[in-house]
N, C-alpha and C positions, 0 to 999 in steps of 0.2 A: 954369204952369197947362197941363195937359194934356189936353184934352178931346176931341181928334181921333182918328183912328184909323189905324193903321200897318200895312200888308201888306207882307210881304216877308221877306227878299229872293227876287227872283225870277230863275232861271237863264234864261240865254239863250245861243244859240251862233252864232256869226259863221262860215260856211263859207269854204273858201278858194277861191282863184280856181279855176274849171274849166278851165284850161290854163295853163300857163308855158312857160318856156324852158330847155331841157336846154343848148344853147349858142344863148349870145344872137345876135341879127340881127347879120351884119358884110356891110360891101361891098367885096368885092374889088376892089383899086385898079387893077388893070386892066381893069375893066369899066366905069369911068365915062367916059361922053362927054357932049357937049350935048344928044344924043337918048336915051340910053339909061344903065341901069345894071342889075346883077345884086344880088340881096339873099339871102342864104343863114343860115340859121335851122333850128334842130331844137326842136320842142315836147317837152313832158313827156307827154302824153296820147296813148295810142295812136292815137286817131282824132279829128280834130276839124277845124276851119275856121280858115284863117286870113285875113288883109287888108293889104296892103301899098300903101303911097301915099307919095308927095313932095309938101310944101309949101314954100312959101319960109320961110324964116326970122322974119319979119315975121309970117306967120300961125300959126305953130305954137302962141303959147300960149292960144290963145283953142280949142283942140281939145280933145275927151274921146271917150269911147268910141263914143257914140253919133254923134257926127260923124265919126270915123275909120271906121265902119262904112258911113256914107252917103258916104263920100269929099268930104267938105266941103272946099274949096277946095283940092283937088288940082290940082297941075299937069298939063297935058300932055293928050293924048287918052286915049280908055278904055283904051288898050294901056298907059298910063302908071300904071296901078291894078291891083292884083290883089286876087281873091277865089276860093279855090279850098280843095280837100281839102289836109290835112296830117297828116303820121304820125311817128311816132318815126324813120322813115327819114331824116329831115332834107327841105329845101325849097332850092331853088336856084330863085327867080324871078326872071326877066327881064321887065322894065318898059321899054318904048319909046314912040316917039313923044313924048319928054317936053318937047321943045322949052326946054331950061334955058338960061339966059342965063350968058355966063361972067362971074367974077370977083362972082357973086352966092353967098350961101351958101343951102343949103336942109336941111330935115330929113326924114328917113325914118322913116314911123311904121309898124311892124308891132304887129299884135294877132291872138292867137291866144284861141280858145275850144274847149269839147269840142265833141262832134258832135250836141250837142240844142241847139247855139246859146245857150248859158247863159252869159251875161258872166263 
């Protein structure tokens, strides 16, 4: 017995991310120390914003985009996290005052979005 109503199918669209990486993030080995590192990357959008931070290995599983943008659980001082303008010319971000401990593993998060701060 089919006494209900059917509506559809309805079309919908899922947009692409507002920015991405044409050259993925990299850490030049000669820039790593207990206090600082450099991170290089190139976004795909001509103009946007980027976020870079370091977290301990044990903390990275709980992070998402919102927590990265808020620098939640980031190690070091304010100069060990970065937010700024990025373009297709690439970025070379220097993080300092990180106070990293030897023989521990860390993760670097790099997030990019368009110039309208749309995730």
